[in-house]
N, C-alpha and C positions, 0 to 999 in steps of 0.2 A: 504493500500500500504506500501511497505517497506520504512523505513526512511533512509535518508542519514546519514552516520556514522560521518562524519567530517564536520566542519563548512565551510572549503574551498570547500568541495564537494557541499554544498548548493550554494555557490557563482558560482561554475562551472555550476550547474543546471540552475540557472538564466541566465547565459551567453548563455548556449546552447539553451534554449527556446527562448530567445530574438533573437539570431542569426538565428535560424531556421525560424523565421517569418519576418526577415528583408526584404526579397524580395518576392513579391507576385508570386504565380504560379511556384515556384522553388521546386525542390526535396531537401530532407535533405542533400544529397550528394553535390549538387551544392551550397547550402547556407553554410553548415559547411565546405566544402572544400575550401572556400574562406576566412576562418578565420585562425588565428594563434593559435588555441587551441591545436594542436598536432604538434610535431616535424616531419620533419625538417622545421623550420620557414622560411628558406631562399630559399626553393625549392617547388613551388606551385604544380608541377606535383607529386612529391613524397609525399607531404603532403596530396593531394587528395586521393592517394592510401592508406595512413595510416588512413584517415578518413573513407574511404570505408570499410576497414578491421575492424575498430572499430564498425561501424554500423552493419556489418554482425555478428561480435562476440556478439553483444548485442541482436541478434536474429531478426534483422529488415532487410528489403530490402532497399538498398540505393536509389531506385527510388520512394520511398513513399514521399508524400508531408506532411509537418509538421502538417497540420490540421487533418490528418488521424491518428496521433499518440495519444495514451492514456497517462495519467499521468504515469502509470507503464512503458510504452515504454520509456518515457523521463528519468525516474529514472534509468532504465537499461542502457540506453545510457550514462547517466552521470557517472554511476559506471564504465563502460568500459573506457570512456575517462579519468577518474581519475586514473584508473589502468595504462593505457598507459603513462600518464603524470608522474607517479612515477618511471617509468623505465628510468634509465640513457640513454640518447641518445648519441651514438657515430657515427658520420657520417663516411661513407665509400665511397671510389671512385674507 
């Protein structure tokens, strides 16, 4: 499997995996959509949209459950979340 390039990406990987399994019988969108891993951190609805988009860009379906994901799936998800987190967020109204 591909390795994570940066140490902070490994920390994000651990957080993503743990957060994904925090609630039983939930989809990855529902579990990760309730975290503050992606901006905007003060707007749950917009954050859930951002999480959904990141999941899709990682090549996954948002309605999958975490137990169905492979190590490679979690690595791709981590890489996408890390990429989004590095983009400066400027809120718009």
